[in-house]
C-alpha atoms as a printed R data frame, in Angstrom:
    type eleno elety resid chain resno       x       y       z
1   ATOM     1    CA   MET     A     1  -2.044  17.545  27.913
2   ATOM     2    CA   SER     A     2   1.153  17.608  29.990
3   ATOM     3    CA   PHE     A     3   1.895  16.572  33.542
4   ATOM     4    CA   PRO     A     4   4.294  19.006  35.266
5   ATOM     5    CA   PHE     A     5   4.229  16.984  38.476
6   ATOM     6    CA   CYS     A     6   5.603  13.998  36.585
7   ATOM     7    CA   SER     A     7   8.634  15.943  35.372
8   ATOM     8    CA   VAL     A     8   9.305  17.180  38.916
9   ATOM     9    CA   LEU     A     9   8.898  13.681  40.323
10  ATOM    10    CA   CYS     A    10  11.221  12.191  37.720
11  ATOM    11    CA   ARG     A    11  13.942  14.741  38.536
12  ATOM    12    CA   LEU     A    12  13.575  13.911  42.237
13  ATOM    13    CA   VAL     A    13  13.828  10.180  41.533
14  ATOM    14    CA   LEU     A    14  16.997  10.693  39.534
15  ATOM    15    CA   LEU     A    15  18.592  12.732  42.350
16  ATOM    16    CA   LEU     A    16  17.818  10.085  44.952
17  ATOM    17    CA   THR     A    17  19.017   7.054  42.998
18  ATOM    18    CA   PRO     A    18  22.576   5.793  42.509
19  ATOM    19    CA   CYS     A    19  24.641   7.069  39.578
20  ATOM    20    CA   SER     A    20  24.421   3.686  37.853
21  ATOM    21    CA   ILE     A    21  20.750   4.209  37.147
22  ATOM    22    CA   ALA     A    22  20.702   7.947  36.607
23  ATOM    23    CA   ALA     A    23  21.095   7.594  32.854
24  ATOM    24    CA   PHE     A    24  17.472   6.793  31.995
25  ATOM    25    CA   GLN     A    25  15.022   9.534  31.032
26  ATOM    26    CA   PHE     A    26  11.327   9.573  31.843
27  ATOM    27    CA   LYS     A    27   8.809  12.011  30.382
28  ATOM    28    CA   CYS     A    28   5.010  12.041  30.145
29  ATOM    29    CA   ALA     A    29   3.043  14.476  28.003
30  ATOM    30    CA   ASP     A    30   0.003  14.459  25.705
31  ATOM    31    CA   MET     A    31  -1.111  10.961  26.746
32  ATOM    32    CA   ILE     A    32   2.311   9.496  25.900
33  ATOM    33    CA   CYS     A    33   4.949   8.344  28.377
34  ATOM    34    CA   THR     A    34   8.473   7.946  27.003
35  ATOM    35    CA   ILE     A    35  11.216   6.060  28.812
36  ATOM    36    CA   SER     A    36  14.662   6.337  27.250
37  ATOM    37    CA   LYS     A    37  17.892   4.473  28.018
38  ATOM    38    CA   TRP     A    38  16.211   2.197  30.518
39  ATOM    39    CA   THR     A    39  18.118  -0.869  31.792
40  ATOM    40    CA   PRO     A    40  15.405  -3.017  33.443
41  ATOM    41    CA   SER     A    41  17.881  -5.428  35.045
42  ATOM    42    CA   GLU     A    42  19.556  -2.569  36.913
43  ATOM    43    CA   ASP     A    43  16.929   0.152  37.155
44  ATOM    44    CA   GLY     A    44  14.036  -2.110  38.100
45  ATOM    45    CA   THR     A    45  10.407  -1.238  37.391
46  ATOM    46    CA   PHE     A    46   9.744   1.300  40.146
47  ATOM    47    CA   LEU     A    47   9.454   4.111  37.615
48  ATOM    48    CA   LEU     A    48   6.338   2.491  36.151
49  ATOM    49    CA   ASP     A    49   4.545   3.314  39.403
50  ATOM    50    CA   HIS     A    50   4.708   6.980  38.464
51  ATOM    51    CA   VAL     A    51   3.035   6.810  35.068
52  ATOM    52    CA   PRO     A    52  -0.109   9.017  35.173
53  ATOM    53    CA   ASP     A    53  -3.425   7.221  34.732
54  ATOM    54    CA   GLU     A    54  -4.351   9.516  31.829
55  ATOM    55    CA   ASN     A    55  -1.618   8.136  29.542
56  ATOM    56    CA   PHE     A    56  -2.364   5.681  26.764
57  ATOM    57    CA   VAL     A    57   0.963   5.053  24.973
58  ATOM    58    CA   LEU     A    58   4.220   3.786  26.475
59  ATOM    59    CA   ARG     A    59   7.324   4.393  24.334
60  ATOM    60    CA   LEU     A    60  10.531   2.574  25.166
61  ATOM    61    CA   LEU     A    61  13.482   4.205  23.377
62  ATOM    62    CA   HIS     A    62  17.060   2.943  23.409
63  ATOM    63    CA   LEU     A    63  16.046   0.142  25.744
64  ATOM    64    CA   LYS     A    64  19.176  -1.462  27.230
65  ATOM    65    CA   THR     A    65  18.317  -5.157  27.162
66  ATOM    66    CA   ASP     A    66  18.525  -8.090  24.746
67  ATOM    67    CA   SER     A    67  15.116  -9.470  25.680
68  ATOM    68    CA   LEU     A    68  11.815  -7.988  26.738
69  ATOM    69    CA   ASN     A    69   8.914  -9.732  28.428
70  ATOM    70    CA   VAL     A    70   5.948  -7.407  28.009
71  ATOM    71    CA   GLY     A    71   4.522  -8.895  31.201
72  ATOM    72    CA   MET     A    72   6.919  -6.744  33.212
73  ATOM    73    CA   LEU     A    73   4.907  -3.714  32.096
74  ATOM    74    CA   SER     A    74   1.733  -5.051  33.692
75  ATOM    75    CA   LYS     A    75   1.737  -2.244  36.260
76  ATOM    76    CA   VAL     A    76   0.704   0.267  33.601
77  ATOM    77    CA   ILE     A    77  -0.959  -1.859  30.925
78  ATOM    78    CA   PRO     A    78  -4.483  -1.594  32.423
79  ATOM    79    CA   VAL     A    79  -4.477   2.098  31.492
80  ATOM    80    CA   MET     A    80  -1.951   1.979  28.659
81  ATOM    81    CA   GLY     A    81  -2.934  -0.270  25.770
82  ATOM    82    CA   THR     A    82  -0.154   0.694  23.339
83  ATOM    83    CA   VAL     A    83   3.511  -0.223  23.733
84  ATOM    84    CA   ASN     A    84   6.159   1.021  21.279
85  ATOM    85    CA   VAL     A    85   9.688  -0.389  21.420
86  ATOM    86    CA   GLU     A    86  12.005   1.661  19.207
87  ATOM    87    CA   ASN     A    87  15.691   2.133  18.408
88  ATOM    88    CA   SER     A    88  16.803  -0.619  20.770
89  ATOM    89    CA   PRO     A    89  19.134  -3.652  20.644
90  ATOM    90    CA   VAL     A    90  16.284  -5.939  21.704
91  ATOM    91    CA   LYS     A    91  16.647  -9.395  20.109
92  ATOM    92    CA   SER     A    92  13.647 -11.214  21.558
93  ATOM    93    CA   VAL     A    93  10.185 -10.212  22.765
94  ATOM    94    CA   THR     A    94   7.637 -12.297  24.672
95  ATOM    95    CA   LEU     A    95   3.965 -11.391  24.970
96  ATOM    96    CA   PRO     A    96   2.243 -13.332  27.788
97  ATOM    97    CA   ALA     A    97  -1.336 -14.503  27.421
98  ATOM    98    CA   SER     A    98  -2.235 -12.377  30.424
99  ATOM    99    CA   SER     A    99  -1.002  -9.167  28.805
100 ATOM   100    CA   ASN     A   100  -3.591  -6.449  28.210
101 ATOM   101    CA   VAL     A   101  -1.603  -4.732  25.443
102 ATOM   102    CA   THR     A   102  -3.834  -4.040  22.436
103 ATOM   103    CA   PHE     A   103  -1.176  -2.497  20.147
104 ATOM   104    CA   LEU     A   104   2.435  -3.673  20.071
105 ATOM   105    CA   TRP     A   105   4.860  -1.868  17.767
106 ATOM   106    CA   VAL     A   106   8.537  -2.919  17.531
107 ATOM   107    CA   ARG     A   107  10.774  -1.034  15.105
108 ATOM   108    CA   ARG     A   108  14.429  -0.354  14.477
109 ATOM   109    CA   THR     A   109  15.591  -3.176  16.727
110 ATOM   110    CA   HIS     A   110  17.684  -6.332  16.462
111 ATOM   111    CA   LEU     A   111  14.542  -8.430  16.853
112 ATOM   112    CA   SER     A   112  15.039 -11.971  15.555
113 ATOM   113    CA   GLU     A   113  12.519 -13.804  17.727
114 ATOM   114    CA   ILE     A   114   9.077 -12.923  19.066
115 ATOM   115    CA   THR     A   115   6.818 -15.273  21.012
116 ATOM   116    CA   PHE     A   116   3.090 -14.983  21.670
117 ATOM   117    CA   GLU     A   117   1.741 -17.187  24.424
118 ATOM   118    CA   LYS     A   118  -1.401 -19.202  23.769
119 ATOM   119    CA   ASP     A   119  -4.863 -17.733  24.388
120 ATOM   120    CA   ASN     A   120  -3.946 -14.080  23.929
121 ATOM   121    CA   VAL     A   121  -7.296 -12.332  23.522
122 ATOM   122    CA   GLN     A   122  -6.199  -8.695  23.825
123 ATOM   123    CA   LEU     A   123  -3.687  -7.832  21.092
124 ATOM   124    CA   GLU     A   124  -5.468  -6.280  18.106
125 ATOM   125    CA   ASN     A   125  -2.578  -4.639  16.234
126 ATOM   126    CA   LEU     A   126   0.945  -5.971  15.738
127 ATOM   127    CA   GLY     A   127   3.615  -3.921  13.998
128 ATOM   128    CA   ILE     A   128   7.229  -4.925  13.361
129 ATOM   129    CA   ALA     A   129   9.540  -2.813  11.193
130 ATOM   130    CA   LYS     A   130  13.253  -2.769  10.450
131 ATOM   131    CA   SER     A   131  13.936  -5.959  12.359
132 ATOM   132    CA   ARG     A   132  16.062  -9.054  11.758
133 ATOM   133    CA   LEU     A   133  13.142 -11.478  11.600
134 ATOM   134    CA   LYS     A   134  13.717 -14.133   8.937
135 ATOM   135    CA   SER     A   135  10.390 -15.922   9.257
136 ATOM   136    CA   VAL     A   136   6.856 -15.322  10.440
137 ATOM   137    CA   PRO     A   137   6.616 -16.280  14.145
138 ATOM   138    CA   ALA     A   138   4.876 -19.653  14.426
139 ATOM   139    CA   THR     A   139   3.119 -18.510  17.599
140 ATOM   140    CA   VAL     A   140   1.250 -15.789  15.719
141 ATOM   141    CA   VAL     A   141  -1.594 -18.322  15.566
142 ATOM   142    CA   HIS     A   142  -2.193 -17.600  19.272
143 ATOM   143    CA   LEU     A   143  -3.356 -14.029  18.612
144 ATOM   144    CA   GLU     A   144  -7.079 -14.659  18.740
145 ATOM   145    CA   ALA     A   145  -8.125 -10.993  18.631
146 ATOM   146    CA   VAL     A   146  -5.590  -9.570  16.166
147 ATOM   147    CA   LYS     A   147  -7.046  -7.429  13.371
148 ATOM   148    CA   ALA     A   148  -3.918  -6.046  11.696
149 ATOM   149    CA   ILE     A   149  -0.408  -7.460  11.320
150 ATOM   150    CA   ARG     A   150   2.479  -5.540   9.782
151 ATOM   151    CA   ILE     A   151   5.917  -7.108   9.421
152 ATOM   152    CA   VAL     A   152   7.774  -4.763   7.100
153 ATOM   153    CA   GLU     A   153  11.338  -3.833   6.228
154 ATOM   154    CA   SER     A   154  12.670  -7.033   7.721
155 ATOM   155    CA   HIS     A   155  14.319 -10.221   6.406
156 ATOM   156    CA   LEU     A   156  11.375 -12.514   5.642
157 ATOM   157    CA   SER     A   157  12.245 -14.716   2.670
158 ATOM   158    CA   THR     A   158   9.734 -17.565   2.412
159 ATOM   159    CA   VAL     A   159   6.273 -17.056   3.881
160 ATOM   160    CA   ASN     A   160   3.737 -19.736   4.730
161 ATOM   161    CA   LEU     A   161   0.445 -17.858   4.611
162 ATOM   162    CA   ASN     A   162  -1.372 -20.833   6.105
163 ATOM   163    CA   VAL     A   163  -0.398 -19.679   9.614
164 ATOM   164    CA   PHE     A   164  -2.673 -16.660   9.209
165 ATOM   165    CA   GLY     A   165  -5.667 -18.644   7.992
166 ATOM   166    CA   THR     A   166  -6.978 -19.466  11.459
167 ATOM   167    CA   LEU     A   167  -6.926 -15.864  12.708
168 ATOM   168    CA   ARG     A   168 -10.651 -15.232  12.555
169 ATOM   169    CA   ARG     A   169 -10.494 -11.488  13.190
170 ATOM   170    CA   LEU     A   170  -7.532 -10.667  10.959
171 ATOM   171    CA   GLU     A   171  -8.448  -7.958   8.436
172 ATOM   172    CA   GLN     A   172  -5.117  -6.552   7.212
173 ATOM   173    CA   LEU     A   173  -1.796  -8.261   6.562
174 ATOM   174    CA   ASP     A   174   1.185  -6.213   5.382
175 ATOM   175    CA   LEU     A   175   4.460  -7.987   4.569
176 ATOM   176    CA   SER     A   176   5.926  -5.221   2.420
177 ATOM   177    CA   ARG     A   177   9.599  -4.471   1.854
178 ATOM   178    CA   ASN     A   178  11.052  -7.775   2.966
179 ATOM   179    CA   LYS     A   179  13.047 -10.308   0.943
180 ATOM   180    CA   ILE     A   180  10.160 -12.615   0.109
181 ATOM   181    CA   GLY     A   181  10.819 -14.754  -2.947
182 ATOM   182    CA   PHE     A   182   8.193 -17.430  -2.393
183 ATOM   183    CA   LEU     A   183   4.668 -17.604  -0.962
184 ATOM   184    CA   HIS     A   184   3.161 -20.859   0.261
185 ATOM   185    CA   LEU     A   185  -0.610 -21.194   0.596
186 ATOM   186    CA   THR     A   186  -2.560 -24.440   0.641
187 ATOM   187    CA   VAL     A   187  -5.463 -23.667   2.975
188 ATOM   188    CA   THR     A   188  -8.732 -24.505   1.207
189 ATOM   189    CA   GLY     A   189 -11.165 -24.850   4.096
190 ATOM   190    CA   PRO     A   190 -14.330 -22.730   4.076
191 ATOM   191    CA   ASP     A   191 -13.425 -21.128   7.407
192 ATOM   192    CA   ALA     A   192  -9.965 -19.829   6.425
193 ATOM   193    CA   PHE     A   193  -9.241 -16.092   6.367
194 ATOM   194    CA   PRO     A   194 -12.872 -15.167   7.155
195 ATOM   195    CA   ARG     A   195 -12.281 -11.382   7.495
196 ATOM   196    CA   LEU     A   196  -9.011 -10.729   5.682
197 ATOM   197    CA   ASN     A   197  -9.665  -7.851   3.273
198 ATOM   198    CA   SER     A   198  -6.213  -6.398   2.516
199 ATOM   199    CA   LEU     A   199  -2.952  -8.135   1.596
200 ATOM   200    CA   PHE     A   200   0.270  -6.251   0.829
201 ATOM   201    CA   PHE     A   201   3.470  -7.781  -0.584
202 ATOM   202    CA   THR     A   202   4.938  -4.564  -1.969
203 ATOM   203    CA   GLY     A   203   8.694  -4.283  -2.432
204 ATOM   204    CA   ASN     A   204   9.714  -7.935  -2.205
205 ATOM   205    CA   ARG     A   205  11.527 -10.346  -4.544
206 ATOM   206    CA   LEU     A   206   8.669 -12.362  -6.003
207 ATOM   207    CA   VAL     A   207   9.254 -13.596  -9.559
208 ATOM   208    CA   THR     A   208   6.190 -15.772 -10.178
209 ATOM   209    CA   VAL     A   209   2.773 -15.277  -8.620
210 ATOM   210    CA   SER     A   210  -0.103 -17.735  -8.621
211 ATOM   211    CA   LEU     A   211  -3.445 -16.010  -8.080
212 ATOM   212    CA   HIS     A   212  -5.591 -19.106  -7.652
213 ATOM   213    CA   PRO     A   213  -4.748 -19.720  -3.940
214 ATOM   214    CA   PHE     A   214  -6.123 -16.301  -3.000
215 ATOM   215    CA   ASN     A   215  -9.584 -17.390  -4.128
216 ATOM   216    CA   VAL     A   216 -10.073 -19.033  -0.718
217 ATOM   217    CA   MET     A   217 -10.229 -15.601   0.956
218 ATOM   218    CA   PRO     A   218 -13.944 -14.687   0.962
219 ATOM   219    CA   ALA     A   219 -13.530 -11.056   2.089
220 ATOM   220    CA   LEU     A   220 -10.379 -10.067   0.163
221 ATOM   221    CA   GLU     A   221 -10.688  -6.589  -1.403
222 ATOM   222    CA   THR     A   222  -7.080  -5.462  -1.974
223 ATOM   223    CA   LEU     A   223  -4.169  -7.555  -3.265
224 ATOM   224    CA   ASP     A   224  -0.917  -5.629  -3.758
225 ATOM   225    CA   PHE     A   225   2.180  -7.069  -5.475
226 ATOM   226    CA   ALA     A   226   3.719  -3.766  -6.574
227 ATOM   227    CA   THR     A   227   7.476  -3.317  -6.884
228 ATOM   228    CA   ASN     A   228   8.590  -6.921  -7.067
229 ATOM   229    CA   ARG     A   229  10.411  -8.796  -9.857
230 ATOM   230    CA   ILE     A   230   7.371 -10.572 -11.245
231 ATOM   231    CA   VAL     A   231   7.694 -11.885 -14.799
232 ATOM   232    CA   ARG     A   232   4.725 -14.238 -14.708
233 ATOM   233    CA   VAL     A   233   1.229 -14.192 -13.227
234 ATOM   234    CA   GLN     A   234  -0.619 -17.489 -13.428
235 ATOM   235    CA   GLY     A   235  -3.889 -18.995 -12.304
236 ATOM   236    CA   ARG     A   236  -7.469 -17.820 -12.473
237 ATOM   237    CA   LEU     A   237  -8.630 -15.123 -10.101
238 ATOM   238    CA   LEU     A   238 -12.140 -15.839  -8.821
239 ATOM   239    CA   SER     A   239 -13.382 -13.320  -6.294
240 ATOM   240    CA   ALA     A   240 -16.695 -11.620  -5.667
241 ATOM   241    CA   THR     A   241 -15.078  -9.043  -3.385
242 ATOM   242    CA   MET     A   242 -11.754  -8.106  -5.018
243 ATOM   243    CA   ALA     A   243 -11.754  -4.346  -5.731
244 ATOM   244    CA   THR     A   244  -8.060  -3.504  -6.191
245 ATOM   245    CA   LEU     A   245  -5.263  -5.518  -7.801
246 ATOM   246    CA   ASN     A   246  -1.823  -3.930  -7.979
247 ATOM   247    CA   LEU     A   247   0.797  -5.522 -10.241
248 ATOM   248    CA   GLY     A   248   2.609  -2.274 -10.978
249 ATOM   249    CA   GLN     A   249   6.391  -1.841 -11.130
250 ATOM   250    CA   ASN     A   250   7.274  -5.396 -12.044
251 ATOM   251    CA   ARG     A   251   8.716  -7.088 -15.147
252 ATOM   252    CA   LEU     A   252   5.586  -8.394 -16.830
253 ATOM   253    CA   SER     A   253   5.622  -8.639 -20.616
254 ATOM   254    CA   ALA     A   254   2.161 -10.232 -20.839
255 ATOM   255    CA   VAL     A   255  -0.877 -10.799 -18.638
256 ATOM   256    CA   SER     A   256  -3.809 -13.118 -19.229
257 ATOM   257    CA   CYS     A   257  -7.162 -12.518 -17.568
258 ATOM   258    CA   CYS     A   258  -8.806 -15.483 -19.274
259 ATOM   259    CA   GLY     A   259 -11.021 -17.416 -16.882
260 ATOM   260    CA   TRP     A   260 -11.057 -14.650 -14.291
261 ATOM   261    CA   ASN     A   261 -14.278 -13.793 -12.506
262 ATOM   262    CA   VAL     A   262 -13.757 -10.520 -10.629
263 ATOM   263    CA   SER     A   263 -16.928  -8.554 -11.209
264 ATOM   264    CA   ALA     A   264 -16.175  -6.202  -8.301
265 ATOM   265    CA   LEU     A   265 -12.687  -5.246  -9.534
266 ATOM   266    CA   SER     A   266 -12.613  -1.470 -10.009
267 ATOM   267    CA   ASN     A   267  -8.903  -0.630  -9.776
268 ATOM   268    CA   LEU     A   268  -6.201  -2.421 -11.787
269 ATOM   269    CA   GLN     A   269  -2.599  -1.194 -11.627
270 ATOM   270    CA   LEU     A   270  -0.241  -2.487 -14.340
271 ATOM   271    CA   ASN     A   271   2.053   0.519 -14.590
272 ATOM   272    CA   ASN     A   272   5.825   0.285 -15.039
273 ATOM   273    CA   ASN     A   273   5.997  -3.118 -16.670
274 ATOM   274    CA   ASN     A   274   7.003  -4.315 -20.158
275 ATOM   275    CA   LEU     A   275   3.552  -4.872 -21.651
276 ATOM   276    CA   GLU     A   276   3.378  -4.611 -25.438
277 ATOM   277    CA   GLU     A   277  -0.308  -5.506 -25.554
278 ATOM   278    CA   LEU     A   278  -3.324  -5.156 -23.298
279 ATOM   279    CA   PRO     A   279  -4.077  -8.156 -21.048
280 ATOM   280    CA   VAL     A   280  -5.736 -11.019 -22.917
281 ATOM   281    CA   CYS     A   281  -9.478 -11.416 -22.162
282 ATOM   282    CA   MET     A   282  -9.416  -8.106 -20.285
283 ATOM   283    CA   GLU     A   283 -12.779  -6.900 -21.588
284 ATOM   284    CA   GLU     A   284 -14.637  -9.988 -20.365
285 ATOM   285    CA   ALA     A   285 -12.756 -10.295 -17.069
286 ATOM   286    CA   ILE     A   286 -13.002  -6.726 -15.740
287 ATOM   287    CA   PRO     A   287 -16.196  -5.184 -17.177
288 ATOM   288    CA   ASN     A   288 -16.726  -2.934 -14.153
289 ATOM   289    CA   ILE     A   289 -13.236  -1.457 -13.976
290 ATOM   290    CA   THR     A   290 -13.177   2.291 -13.200
291 ATOM   291    CA   THR     A   291  -9.427   2.961 -12.831
292 ATOM   292    CA   LEU     A   292  -6.830   1.408 -15.147
293 ATOM   293    CA   ASN     A   293  -3.169   2.361 -14.919
294 ATOM   294    CA   LEU     A   294  -0.990   1.273 -17.862
295 ATOM   295    CA   MET     A   295   1.630   3.979 -17.514
296 ATOM   296    CA   SER     A   296   5.236   3.227 -18.525
297 ATOM   297    CA   ASN     A   297   4.862   0.120 -20.638
298 ATOM   298    CA   ALA     A   298   5.577  -0.618 -24.313
299 ATOM   299    CA   LEU     A   299   2.042  -0.382 -25.715
300 ATOM   300    CA   SER     A   300   1.587   0.525 -29.366
301 ATOM   301    CA   ASN     A   301  -1.728   1.161 -31.093
302 ATOM   302    CA   SER     A   302  -2.580  -2.187 -32.727
303 ATOM   303    CA   GLY     A   303  -6.263  -2.030 -31.754
304 ATOM   304    CA   ILE     A   304  -5.749  -0.803 -28.211
305 ATOM   305    CA   TRP     A   305  -8.408   1.938 -28.375
306 ATOM   306    CA   ASP     A   306 -11.188  -0.292 -29.716
307 ATOM   307    CA   ARG     A   307 -10.656  -2.650 -26.797
308 ATOM   308    CA   LEU     A   308 -10.460   0.066 -24.161
309 ATOM   309    CA   LEU     A   309 -13.627   1.732 -25.420
310 ATOM   310    CA   THR     A   310 -15.575  -1.421 -24.553
311 ATOM   311    CA   LEU     A   311 -14.902  -0.752 -20.848
312 ATOM   312    CA   ARG     A   312 -18.037   1.314 -20.387
313 ATOM   313    CA   ARG     A   313 -17.469   2.212 -16.731
314 ATOM   314    CA   LEU     A   314 -13.863   3.323 -17.082
315 ATOM   315    CA   ILE     A   315 -13.381   6.719 -15.389
316 ATOM   316    CA   VAL     A   316  -9.601   7.130 -15.109
317 ATOM   317    CA   LEU     A   317  -7.190   5.797 -17.747
318 ATOM   318    CA   ASN     A   318  -3.430   6.366 -17.735
319 ATOM   319    CA   VAL     A   319  -1.497   5.225 -20.820
320 ATOM   320    CA   SER     A   320   1.274   7.793 -20.558
321 ATOM   321    CA   TYR     A   321   4.893   6.887 -21.308
322 ATOM   322    CA   ASN     A   322   4.117   4.236 -23.922
323 ATOM   323    CA   ARG     A   323   4.642   4.010 -27.719
324 ATOM   324    CA   LEU     A   324   1.228   5.104 -28.959
325 ATOM   325    CA   THR     A   325   1.212   6.928 -32.301
326 ATOM   326    CA   SER     A   326  -2.447   7.829 -32.700
327 ATOM   327    CA   ALA     A   327  -5.432   8.789 -30.554
328 ATOM   328    CA   VAL     A   328  -8.376   8.714 -32.931
329 ATOM   329    CA   PHE     A   329 -11.602   7.577 -31.285
330 ATOM   330    CA   CYS     A   330 -14.682   6.597 -33.288
331 ATOM   331    CA   ALA     A   331 -16.848   5.828 -30.271
332 ATOM   332    CA   GLU     A   332 -17.745   7.694 -27.100
333 ATOM   333    CA   TRP     A   333 -15.934   7.483 -23.785
334 ATOM   334    CA   VAL     A   334 -19.154   6.965 -21.847
335 ATOM   335    CA   ALA     A   335 -17.863   7.443 -18.295
336 ATOM   336    CA   MET     A   336 -14.324   8.726 -18.778
337 ATOM   337    CA   GLN     A   337 -13.311  11.743 -16.670
338 ATOM   338    CA   ASN     A   338  -9.522  11.684 -16.867
339 ATOM   339    CA   LEU     A   339  -7.525  10.420 -19.857
340 ATOM   340    CA   ASP     A   340  -3.720  10.688 -19.675
341 ATOM   341    CA   MET     A   341  -1.918   9.991 -22.977
342 ATOM   342    CA   SER     A   342   1.121  12.181 -22.340
343 ATOM   343    CA   HIS     A   343   4.684  11.192 -23.263
344 ATOM   344    CA   ASN     A   344   3.895   8.982 -26.242
345 ATOM   345    CA   ARG     A   345   4.473   9.404 -29.998
346 ATOM   346    CA   ILE     A   346   0.973  10.546 -30.892
347 ATOM   347    CA   ARG     A   347   0.681  12.537 -34.134
348 ATOM   348    CA   HIS     A   348  -3.072  12.369 -34.702
349 ATOM   349    CA   LEU     A   349  -5.701  13.400 -32.132
350 ATOM   350    CA   ARG     A   350  -9.439  13.085 -32.623
351 ATOM   351    CA   VAL     A   351 -12.024  12.887 -29.819
352 ATOM   352    CA   PRO     A   352 -15.420  13.695 -31.391
353 ATOM   353    CA   LEU     A   353 -17.497  12.061 -28.647
354 ATOM   354    CA   ALA     A   354 -17.020  12.410 -24.884
355 ATOM   355    CA   ARG     A   355 -18.923  12.826 -21.641
356 ATOM   356    CA   GLN     A   356 -19.290  16.260 -20.098
357 ATOM   357    CA   GLY     A   357 -16.216  17.363 -18.148
358 ATOM   358    CA   LEU     A   358 -13.586  15.083 -19.708
359 ATOM   359    CA   ASP     A   359  -9.959  16.088 -19.003
360 ATOM   360    CA   ILE     A   360  -7.380  14.991 -21.585
361 ATOM   361    CA   ASP     A   361  -3.605  15.194 -21.274
362 ATOM   362    CA   VAL     A   362  -1.789  14.668 -24.558
363 ATOM   363    CA   GLY     A   363   1.281  16.643 -23.580
364 ATOM   364    CA   CYS     A   364   4.767  15.720 -24.806
365 ATOM   365    CA   ASN     A   365   3.704  14.012 -28.020
366 ATOM   366    CA   LEU     A   366   4.208  14.750 -31.727
367 ATOM   367    CA   VAL     A   367   0.937  16.477 -32.690
368 ATOM   368    CA   GLU     A   368   1.649  18.903 -35.567
369 ATOM   369    CA   GLU     A   369  -1.828  19.587 -36.979
370 ATOM   370    CA   PHE     A   370  -4.962  20.369 -34.997
371 ATOM   371    CA   ASP     A   371  -8.615  20.978 -35.891
372 ATOM   372    CA   LEU     A   372 -10.855  22.252 -33.103
373 ATOM   373    CA   ASP     A   373 -13.826  20.476 -34.662
374 ATOM   374    CA   ASP     A   374 -12.112  17.140 -34.011
375 ATOM   375    CA   ILE     A   375 -12.524  17.612 -30.261
376 ATOM   376    CA   SER     A   376 -15.890  17.217 -28.521
377 ATOM   377    CA   ARG     A   377 -17.305  20.278 -26.835
378 ATOM   378    CA   ASN     A   378 -17.626  18.151 -23.728
379 ATOM   379    CA   VAL     A   379 -13.835  18.125 -23.292
380 ATOM   380    CA   SER     A   380 -13.303  20.607 -20.462
381 ATOM   381    CA   THR     A   381  -9.521  20.554 -20.322
382 ATOM   382    CA   LEU     A   382  -6.982  19.697 -23.012
383 ATOM   383    CA   TYR     A   383  -3.279  19.742 -22.158
384 ATOM   384    CA   MET     A   384  -1.006  19.874 -25.227
385 ATOM   385    CA   HIS     A   385   2.235  21.284 -23.844
386 ATOM   386    CA   GLY     A   386   5.384  19.862 -25.389
387 ATOM   387    CA   ASN     A   387   3.895  19.195 -28.840
388 ATOM   388    CA   PRO     A   388   4.985  20.890 -32.087
389 ATOM   389    CA   ILE     A   389   1.665  22.737 -31.804
390 ATOM   390    CA   ASP     A   390  -0.145  23.592 -28.576
391 ATOM   391    CA   CYS     A   391  -3.856  24.392 -28.820
392 ATOM   392    CA   GLY     A   392  -4.732  23.305 -25.315
393 ATOM   393    CA   TRP     A   393  -7.186  24.958 -22.983
394 ATOM   394    CA   ASN     A   394  -8.574  24.816 -19.489
395 ATOM   395    CA   GLY     A   395 -12.325  25.143 -19.839
396 ATOM   396    CA   ARG     A   396 -12.732  25.657 -16.134
397 ATOM   397    CA   GLU     A   397 -10.674  28.824 -16.452
398 ATOM   398    CA   LEU     A   398 -11.947  29.988 -19.841
399 ATOM   399    CA   GLY     A   399 -15.554  29.267 -18.923
400 ATOM   400    CA   ASN     A   400 -16.372  27.712 -22.291
401 ATOM   401    CA   ARG     A   401 -14.536  24.818 -23.907
402 ATOM   402    CA   GLY     A   402 -11.752  26.027 -26.221
403 ATOM   403    CA   GLU     A   403 -13.351  28.795 -28.288
404 ATOM   404    CA   ASN     A   404 -10.947  31.278 -26.774
405 ATOM   405    CA   ALA     A   405  -7.945  28.964 -26.934
406 ATOM   406    CA   GLN     A   406  -5.045  30.008 -29.108
407 ATOM   407    CA   CYS     A   407  -2.662  27.711 -30.919
408 ATOM   408    CA   LYS     A   408   1.035  28.309 -30.727
409 ATOM   409    CA   ARG     A   409   3.976  26.602 -32.289
410 ATOM   410    CA   ALA     A   410   6.777  25.320 -30.118
411 ATOM   411    CA   ASN     A   411  10.171  26.809 -30.866
412 ATOM   412    CA   GLU     A   412  12.055  24.157 -28.933
413 ATOM   413    CA   ALA     A   413  11.455  20.886 -27.192
414 ATOM   414    CA   THR     A   414   9.985  21.209 -23.699
415 ATOM   415    CA   CYS     A   415   9.877  17.503 -22.784
416 ATOM   416    CA   SER     A   416  12.723  15.293 -21.664
């Protein structure tokens, strides 16, 4: 929805004002008002009087000021709950307690300081990206209504998570892609983090992670440490709500799940590490796991299949890009729907028992001999490209397992 009258009015305002303030641009369309190249100290705030009531978002682009007090926008905040400050040299931002802003987003700025006055009961979403912040603002504790906080792609190095513990409505905290090398958490009170369900530390510089402190979060469902430099995970994880744990793309050579109690855990990501063996005590710790990603590790056979087959609810398993030499299963994959074993060193393949509709990818291995009777009729799709022999089929296309599949020998390597 556009507002032609606004464009006409803005042109008129520019014609009637001195040249020193004619540089700013003002446009409203589709419930968004954008003000570019605004110098508040020179241009004043008169232009805010002309923001249509129907708008909801105020975008401030290339704002020409070092500091911004969101209170100066109070003329339009009653009808405009979202303020975006982007691509500006702003170094400091202040949010008064009286502000009615519900969503504040500051990105691509020189922001190094942000202050939230006490008793702010309106702000629900805070987003800061590509800033110069080196620490979490101490005054974040004043955001009584905040539900989601994102401080990403900034310069955070050491984070004291205790400051978030008193935020009773906080549900999501994302501190991804900073420079965090250490996390501090000592809060143990029963009222800490009452609603926090998602925590993201992706793309930081963590080397050691202790899981035990996160047990104080009664609603935590997702804990993401992907793409760090983690070589060690310590402490017992005790959570009745944890559903997803991501430790992928780190430097782990071993993981112990001994003493864990995470009955609700359904998704475990351990891809792109240096694991030579499956996590110790895995079978007892994660009996209800449905998705397990072990891609790009250094796993060899050494009993791996017998252990994985005990995970009776496992639906998706990825063990591609490892060092497996055999895939011979003597028991049934009870719940398995997708099994990826591609890019290994597998020479022997035997899947006599499987649930209806199982998809298997064993592409880019070393399978030379194949017997159709070694594969359960319940296997719907078998990918074998990049092997010395390819007898694969797509049952969904053929209409009936692999009876019509034809084997062919590879003349040259097709896998890198």
